[in-house]
C-alpha positions as CSV (number, residue, x, y, z in Angstrom):
1,X,33.8,-44.2,-63.7
2,X,32.7,-43.1,-60.4
3,X,30.9,-40.0,-61.5
4,X,27.3,-39.9,-60.4
5,X,25.0,-37.9,-62.8
6,X,22.6,-37.3,-59.8
7,X,25.3,-35.4,-57.8
8,X,26.4,-33.2,-60.7
9,X,22.7,-32.3,-61.4
10,X,22.4,-31.5,-57.7
11,X,25.4,-29.2,-57.8
12,X,24.1,-27.5,-60.9
13,X,20.8,-26.7,-59.2
14,X,22.4,-25.6,-56.0
15,X,24.1,-22.4,-57.4
16,X,20.9,-20.8,-58.8
17,X,19.0,-21.6,-55.6
18,X,21.8,-20.1,-53.5
19,X,22.0,-17.0,-55.7
20,X,18.2,-16.4,-55.7
21,X,18.2,-16.8,-51.9
22,X,21.0,-14.2,-51.6
23,X,19.0,-11.9,-54.0
24,X,15.9,-12.3,-51.9
25,X,17.8,-11.6,-48.7
26,X,19.4,-8.6,-50.2
27,X,16.0,-7.2,-51.3
28,X,14.5,-7.9,-47.9
29,X,17.4,-6.1,-46.2
30,X,17.0,-3.1,-48.5
31,X,13.3,-2.9,-47.8
32,X,13.9,-3.3,-44.0
33,X,16.6,-0.5,-44.0
34,X,14.1,1.8,-45.9
35,X,11.4,1.2,-43.4
36,X,13.7,1.8,-40.5
37,X,15.0,5.1,-42.1
38,X,11.4,6.3,-42.7
39,X,10.5,5.4,-39.1
40,X,13.6,7.4,-37.8
41,X,12.7,10.3,-39.9
42,X,9.1,10.2,-38.6
43,X,10.3,10.0,-35.0
44,X,12.7,12.9,-35.6
45,X,9.9,15.0,-37.1
46,X,7.6,14.6,-34.1
47,X,3.8,14.4,-34.0
48,X,3.2,17.6,-35.8
49,X,5.7,17.1,-38.6
50,X,8.2,19.7,-37.3
51,X,11.7,18.8,-36.2
52,X,12.0,18.3,-32.4
53,X,15.7,19.2,-32.0
54,X,15.2,22.9,-32.5
55,X,16.5,22.9,-36.0
56,X,13.7,25.0,-37.3
57,X,14.8,28.4,-38.8
58,X,13.8,31.3,-36.6
59,X,15.9,34.0,-38.2
60,X,18.9,33.2,-36.0
61,X,17.3,34.8,-32.9
62,X,16.4,33.0,-29.7
63,X,13.1,33.6,-28.1
64,X,13.1,34.1,-24.3
65,X,10.1,33.7,-22.2
């Protein structure tokens, strides 16, 4: 027989390690996306917390100076 018990043991250990790595990367990506979305919302809100793009409700009228 040319089966090596060491290699089968290594293969058995490789799958859980790879799946935990994928789970760890998935969690890191999810956290990163959450931070980026929060950062984008904060930038869109501006320094005083109000939207900068003029999306605030002013009763449908425009104010002229």
